[in-house]
Every structure is written in C-alpha cells, then in structure tokens.
C-alpha positions in Angstrom: -5.5 -2.0 10.9 -7.0 -5.6 11.3 -10.2 -5.9 9.4 -10.4 -2.5 8.0 -8.2 -3.6 5.1 -10.5 -6.5 4.3 -13.5 -4.2 4.6 -11.9 -1.8 2.1 -11.2 -4.4 -0.6 -14.8 -4.2 -2.2 -14.3 -0.4 -2.4 -10.9 -0.9 -4.0 -12.3 -3.5 -6.4 -15.0 -1.1 -7.5 -12.5 1.5 -8.3 -10.3 -1.1 -10.2 -13.3 -2.0 -12.3 -13.8 1.6 -13.6 -12.2 2.8 -16.8 -10.6 5.8 -15.0 -7.0 5.8 -13.8 -6.7 6.2 -10.1 -3.4 6.8 -8.3 -3.1 6.8 -4.6 -0.7 9.5 -3.4 -0.5 11.0 0.0 1.3 14.2 1.2 3.9 12.0 2.9 4.5 10.1 -0.4 5.0 13.4 -2.2 7.4 14.6 0.4 9.5 11.4 0.5 9.4 10.2 -3.1 8.1 13.0 -5.1 10.0 12.1 -8.3 8.7 8.5 -8.4 5.1 9.7 -8.0 5.4 12.5 -10.5 6.7 9.9 -13.0 3.7 7.8 -12.3 1.4 10.7 -12.9 3.1 11.5 -16.1 2.8 7.9 -17.3 -0.9 7.9 -16.3 -1.5 11.2 -18.3 0.3 9.8 -21.3 -1.6 6.6 -21.3 -4.9 8.6 -21.0 -3.8 10.5 -24.1 -3.1 7.4 -26.1 -6.5 5.9 -25.3 
C-alpha cells in the first residue's frame, strides 16, 4: 500500500468533482455483501432519476 493510496487521491478527487455518480464495487464485495451493494445501486439510480 504505502504511497499508492496518496498517489491515487488526486484521481479520486477528479472523479468526485464530476456530476456522475461513481460506485466502487468489486467482485468480492458482491459475493460477500451483495444486498448492501445492490441497495446502493438502486439508491444511485433513483437519485439519478430525480435529478
């Protein structure tokens, strides 16, 4: 890990400044906590429809 996290912060900030919704989900996330992530996707889609 080390400095890789710090080096990635500017990229993450650029993503956060965009109007699009970005969700980070890995295959392991889906396998271990699918319901939680699918709920987040649903909330993101509903929020996009409301905008």
